[in-house]
C-alpha angles and dihedrals in degrees: 000000000000116000120198127192139154122277093235090063099038096105088076095061093100089063088063102047105027110131094348107090143323116281132182130214133176113247134186121274090221124101093264088054089060091055091049091046092055092048093049092050088065088063096047094260114134123203132219110200122240143078138206090272101040132027094354096147096049092045093048093048090051089052090049091052090050090050092050090050088060100261125133119247127208121206133184106212096192096045154143096015106001146177087233114247095014113114121218120210098252098096093051092045093049094047090048094049091047095044089234133139116254114225119195113210140175134204128204139166133218090228122022144141123231121221120224098241127113092275099042089229111219114225115190115227121230111282094020121141110237121206132193120198116196120199130210112283122263110226100232099184095129096155091115094038135080137232093282091059092049090049089050090053091047091052091046091051090051091049093048094047090054092048093047092048091054090047092049090050091053090051 
């Protein structure tokens, strides 16, 4: 499966996968990416290294190989630089290439602080209840479809992620 969620809620991913199965995510090649990679490994989340600005092809191919081996892959369609809440095409393209369903999901917390960065990163406070809302899968098999169909799926992913985020916040 391919999971997609917004960058500003990504810190809650370990709550979803911890102890359940191996998952892969693309992480920055910069020094801060190494720190994040080490932290994620403790939760069973493996990193491929790359970002949209550096090493994107190698990182994406590593995610595709993990997906084809039967692992789940997590993608952040508005990362790493935004704009927040605007999905790029990578999640749809990866799910399509891997023949995998694409699940939009949203995290929220009953008590959290928001950082001031571009994505308004949500950090749950101690004792907060954390929720994860998973939407119906988008069938991303676009092998027989053209660019318009992939754009339609990208826009649908963006719409669903916004809707799921609002729902998670209400919960």
